[in-house]
KEKE-111107 format. One record per residue: z negated, x, y of N, C-alpha, C, CB in turn; residue in three letters. Coordinates in steps of 0.001 Angstrom, whole numbers, padded with zeros to 6 digits, always signed. Each point is the difference from the previous one (the first is absolute). Glycine has a CB too. Example, Ala and Ser with C-alpha at 12.3 -4.5 7.8 and 13.67 -1.06 7.14 Angstrom:
residues 2
-007800+013190-005690+000000-000890+001190+000000+000900+001200-001246-001892-001173ALA/+001966+001542+002223-000060+000820+001190-000730-000770+001090+002145+001184-000628SER/
***
This chain:
residues 136
+051931-012803-001946-001114+000913-000136+000400+001113-000971-001676-001858+000483MET/+001248+003085-000188+000381+001142-000817-001252+000714-000502+002151+000256+001301TYR/-002051+000285-002495-001068+000799-000577+000462+001440+000052-000811-001887-001519VAL/-000041+002762+001998+000367+001414+000052-000017+000571-001405-000941+000223+002331LYS/+001932+000528-002630+000006+000743-001241-000063+001455+000405+001327-001776-001297ASN/-002448+002430+001021-000249+001324+000537+000629+001134-000800-002081-000915+000887LEU/+002710+000615-002003+000629+001074-000765+001244+000482+000730-000889-000954-002161LYS/+001100+002240+002130+001130+000598+000723+001320-000499-000579-001383+002047+000514ALA/+002319-002322+000384+001337-000384-000428+000163-001475-000279+000203+002231-000927GLY/-001222-003046+001067+000112-001430-000245-000124-000775+001292-000933+000315-002283ARG/+001598-001423+002334-000072-000863+001168-001044-001095-000226+002427+000476+000533ARG/-002897-001047+000568-000920-001125-000115+000742-001196-000570-001372+000848+001940ALA/+000698-001573-002802+000633-001139-000654-000562-001298+000597+000335+001347-002143GLU/+000550-002301+002452-000482-001254+000571-000669-000872-001058+001819+000110+001710PRO/-002825-000880-001277-000617-001012-000851+000594-001324+000439-002180+001329-000335ILE/+002776-002065-000616+000777-001167+000364-000847-001237+000272+001822+000939-001348LYS/-002903-001133+000641-000810-001191+000241-001477+000378-000062+001805-001497-000971SER/-002666+000728+001691-001428+000347+000010-000646-000069-001374-000094-000844+002311PRO/+000605+000003-003191-000603-000140-001319+000434+001060-000986-000117-002392+000432GLY/+001131+003149-000102+000537+001014-000902-000998+001144-000160+002349-000612+000681GLU/-002436+001130-001878-000933+001097-000279+000412+001236+000789-000460-000918-002309ALA/-000523+001558+002857+000248+001218+000773-000165+001211-000906-000793-001117+002127ARG/+001542+002172-001861-000158+001205-000835-001394+000587+000183+002473+000476+000170PRO/-002999+000047-001233-001339+000576+000029+000022+001381+000646-000602-001296-002064SER/-000405+001572+002896-000113+001313+000625-000882+000945-000817+000325-001085+002226LEU/-000922+000578-003304-000911+000827-000796+000685+001237-000565-001270-002054-000568VAL/+002451+001929-000075+000643+001236-000502+000320+000981+001122+000969-001324-001875PRO/-000572+000808+003025+000313+000859+001133-001240+000756+000473+001825-001581+000672LEU/-002955+000891-000602-001244+000646+000427-000498+001011-001032-000578-002062+001287LEU/+000834+001789-002553-000404+000947-001031+000827+001286+000087-000683-001920-001479GLU/+001957+001772+001840+000860+001180+000131-000330+000809+001250+001794-001227-001221GLU/-002221+000556+002288-000279+000638+001287-001398-000402+000465+002468+000009+000599HIS/-003515+000536-001225-001348-000406+000406-000298+000446+001438-000752+000140-002406PRO/+000033-000983+003103-000372+000309+001387-001431+000512+000019+001583-001766+000907MET/-001814+002738-000081-001342+000522+000181-000605-000694+001222+000613+002258-001053LYS/-001820-002829+000906-000615-000634+001167-000306+001040+001072-000982-001785-001474PRO/+001060+001362+002727-000283+000898+001118-001454-000079+000439+002360-000243+000732LEU/-002982-000915-000916-001395-000185+000411-000741-000794-001062+000654+000078+002436THR/-001978+000059-002424-000874-000855-000802-001038-000580+000961+000354+001382-002160VAL/-000782-002581+001871-001004-000661+000819-001174-000393-000893+001770-000853+001619THR/-002964+001125-001136-001207-000393-000726-000958-000633+001001+000292+001862-001728TYR/-000801-003040+001375-000894-000721+000903-001021-000748-000842+001812-000234+001771ARG/-003063+000226-001324-001026-000771-000691-000758-000862+000996-000210+001792-001752THR/-000316-002876+001236-000805-000939+000770-001383-000018-000628+002026-001421+000658LEU/-003049+001651+000154-001378+000041-000495-000815-001071+000698+000182+002469-000478VAL/-000919-003243-000296-000906-000992+000563-001241+000740+000487+000874-001853-001538ASN/-001154+001755+002839-001151+000702+000567-001216-000909+000116+001568+001476+001250THR/-001461-002683-001760-001109-000947+000071+000064-000817+001274-001398+001547-001359GLY/+000586-002574+001411-000087-000854+001177+001372-000554+000379-001972+001328+000797ASN/+002791-001668-001825+001332-000574+000194+000932+000909+000799-001049-002241-000104TYR/+000886+003533-000024+000847+000956+000700+000673+000920-001017-001498-000097+002044GLU/+002691+000566-001695+000760+000923-000848+000456+001189+000827+000760-001898-001476ASN/-000482+002986+000759+000542+001192+000645+001212+000430-000826-002294+000731+000933ARG/+003441-000566-000251+001220+000466-000654+000334+001379+000523+000846-002360-000286THR/-000616+003275-000630+000441+001343+000363+001204+000319-000877-002357+000751+000697ILE/+003411-000243-000080+001193+000333-000750+000711+001186+000622+000222-002381-000697GLY/+000709+002928-000063+000760+001146+000483+001393-000055-000628-002117+001407+000287VAL/+003097-000960+000467+001347+000171-000511+000275+001489-000002+000784-002277+000852GLU/-000478+002817-002034+000184+001446-000145+001470+000314-000261-002353+000240-000885ALA/+002833+000765+001550+001363+000483-000170+000034+000941-001204+000476-000223+002496LEU/+000484+000000-003387+000152+000872-001169+000881+001165+000418-000265-001937-001653ILE/-000278+003134+001561+000713+001180+000476+000382+000919-001148-001227-000163+002158GLU/+002389+000784-002033+000436+001041-000928-000026-000422-001448-000818+001624+001614GLY/+000144-000820-002429-000052-000244-001441-001161-000895-000407+001066+002202-000330ASP/-001784-002729+001300-001158-000851-000300+000464-001276-000711-001244+000922+002017GLU/+000490-001328-003024+000341-001227-000725-000633-001189+000715+000155+001261-002202THR/+000423-002441+002020-000610-001200+000591-001425-000227-000510+002284-001003+000205PRO/-002531+001345-001460-001337-000174-000570-001020+000897+000698+001039-000597-002201GLU/-000632+001844+002479-000903+000931+000689-000256-000463+001427+000841+001889-001426ALA/+000189-002378+002098-000171-000502+001369-000901-001221+000009+002263+000879+000622ALA/-002092-001775-001613-000848-001191-000085-001442+000383-000302+001969-001345-000774LEU/-002163+002326-000087-001349+000469-000313-000681+000581+001236+000727+000469-002353SER/+000011+000307+003131-000550+000570+001233-000311-001104+001010+001296+002126-000398ALA/-000421-003128+000494-000230-001120+000922-001237-000788-000419+002473-000144+000466ALA/-002620-000092-001769-001170-000727-000509-001283+000764+000298+001412-001006-001812ARG/-001408+002308+001600-001187+000815+000268-000357-000049+001483+000589+001511-001929ALA/+000416-001447+002798-000254-000049+001440-000610-001345+000392+001913+001590+000395TRP/-001342-002688-000895-000514-001335+000328-001432-000161-000500+002334-000933-000108VAL/-002610+001411-001098-001371-000111-000537-000989+000809+000835+000946-000333-002301GLU/-000538+001511+002771-000880+000787+000886-000258-000735+001307+000878+002116-001014ARG/+000161-002766+001545-000166-000742+001252-000955-001184-000188+002322+000688+000702GLN/-002205-001378-001841-000920-001105-000283-001434+000516-000144+001865-001264-001141HIS/-002027+002403+000467-001341+000574-000172-000591+000388+001348+000640+000840-002281ALA/+000180-000238+003145-000468+000381+001337-000374-001233+000805+001449+002045-000063THR/-000603-003079+000002-000277-001240+000738-001264-000666-000528+002459-000308+000427ALA/-002654+000316-001749-001204-000597-000584-001237+000792+000424+001343-000840-001971ALA/-001234+002174+001989-001116+000844+000427-000342-000275+001460+000679+001767-001659HIS/+000359-001845+002508-000214-000288+001420-000638-001370+000205+001961+001445+000555ASP/-001512-002441-001325-000566-001350+000110-001463-000002-000420+002263-000995-000440ALA/-002594+001744-000613-001398+000087-000452-000855+000698+001045+000760+000049-002393GLU/-000252+001028+002997-000748+000701+001046-000223-000912+001206+000967+002194-000774ALA/+000043-002972+001136-000139-000940+001112-001030-001077-000322+002381+000432+000652LEU/-002340-000942-001883-000977-001019-000416-001420+000549+000076+001720-001037-001509ARG/-001903+002282+001049-001335+000614+000056-000444+000252+001437+000434+001064-002218ARG/+000492-000635+003071-000332+000230+001409-000398-001304+000680+001587+001946+000059ALA/-000871-003025-000366-000341-001297+000578-001367-000462-000498+002443-000584+000154GLU/-002737+000829-001428-001312-000338-000553-001108+000800+000669+001087-000556-002174GLY/-000844+001848+002389-000993+000849+000673-000214-000454+001431+000653+001925-001454ALA/+000420-002304+002130-000117-000481+001379-000817-001284+000055+002208+001052+000557SER/-001980-001954-001492-000779-001247-000054-001473+000304-000269+002031-001251-000824ALA/-002298+002207-000067-001386+000373-000316-000680+000617+001227+000641+000377-002419TYR/+000075+000452+003157-000552+000590+001234-000330-001107+001001+001335+002124-000371ILE/-000471-003123+000472-000261-001141+000874-001268-000738-000403+002449-000218+000387GLY/-002658+000044-001689-001230-000656-000494-001226+000836+000343+001300-001062-001877GLN/-001194+002380+001703-001131+000880+000325-000335-000048+001486+000644+001490-001902LEU/+000371-001512+002753-000237-000089+001444-000717-001306+000340+002052+001405+000440LYS/-001646-002497-001086-000666-001287+000232-001460+000061-000441+002194-001194-000307SER/-002456+001829-000818-001385+000137-000483-000835+000853+000955+000816-000230-002367ARG/-000228+001279+002917-000722+000857+000953-000369-000797+001247+001225+002035-000861ILE/-000273-002836+001364-000282-000821+001184-001127-000980-000298+002396+000218+000752ILE/-002358-000860-001923-001069-000934-000378-001338+000720-000124+001681-001422-001201LEU/-001660+002637+000635-001242+000772-000140-000545+000392+001364+000780+000867-002220ALA/+000099-000493+003159-000437+000346+001356-000596-001217+000700+001773+001780+000122GLN/-001151-002926-000309-000523-001215+000616-001369-000355-000585+002353-000812+000392GLN/-002499+000964-001695-001293-000293-000643-001064+000982+000478+001190-000921-002023ALA/-000817+002182+002184-000954+001003+000470-000413-000295+001438+001016+001710-001544ALA/-000065-002077+002383-000316-000347+001390-000902-001232+000071+002195+000984+000724ASN/-001924-001964-001587-000846-001195-000035-001415+000352-000445+002017-001411-000495SER/-002138+002294-000486-001317+000408-000493-000756+000767+001078+000892+000094-002349ALA/-000218+000789+003074-000649+000753+001075-000444-000939+001122+001397+002021-000568LEU/-000574-003004+000893-000357-000959+001034-001215-000813-000435+002402-000115+000748THR/-002465-000279-002010-001132-000771-000518-001279+000834+000026+001568-001319-001459ALA/-001457+002628+001312-001167+000878+000029-000391+000384+001427+000662+000871-002245LEU/+000137-001289+003204-000307+000302+001387+000647+001268+000484-002111-001173-000300GLY/+002884+001822-000489+000744+001190+000413+001336-000436+000589-001122+001414-001790ASP/+001652-000589+002644+001342-000293+000525+001024+000744-000852-000897-000334+002367THR/+001942-000386-002715+001039+000667-000780+000673+001083+000815+000363-002090-001304PRO/+000082+003097+000626+000691+001129+000644+001334-000463+000550-001127+001634-001545SER/+001541-001043+002660+001296-000327+000587+001151+000642-000782-001108-000190+002242ASP/+000799+001214-003008+001025+000696-000784+000292-000831-001251-000754+002289+000868ASP/+001866-003005-000869+000314-000913-001102+000436+000731-001272+000652-001691+001700SER/-000330+002978-001601+000423+000757-001187-001186+000504-000816+002056+000675+001230ASP/-003228-000744-000672-001182+000527-000671-000582-001068-000926-000476+001536+001959GLU/+000342-001214-003217-000616-000896-000971-001445+000450-000152+002209-000439-001235VAL/-003206-000450+001472-001388+000417+000007-000622+000223-001359-000161-001209+002068PRO/+000909+001287-003101-000592+000250-001309+000725+001080-000733-000737-002328-000092PHE/
***
């Protein structure tokens, strides 16, 4: 097995046994720091009812942009997406609630029409054939 020695003009040196200490790459990395090419930011949000939503993004670091600036931009984008998703979920919840309430109102109207028809029949009047007409 060979360890790469990245300094110019040096050859790779063999490691003789698995237990032998390996040369440290820390000084080499300090001399030749690497710039990351991408940053990734992802968050997991509990949406309730034992459900989660994960939104993440991988951002390419371009030109003179720092990794910190790219990560900050990625974080801001993910937070906006979570806010939009939360807003959409709230709007859907309200729409479903309104739909259920409309269903309850329709049921009450039908019951009121039936009660009105029963009252008219008891008074000897014939109920109207137009079922959309509420007599009160």
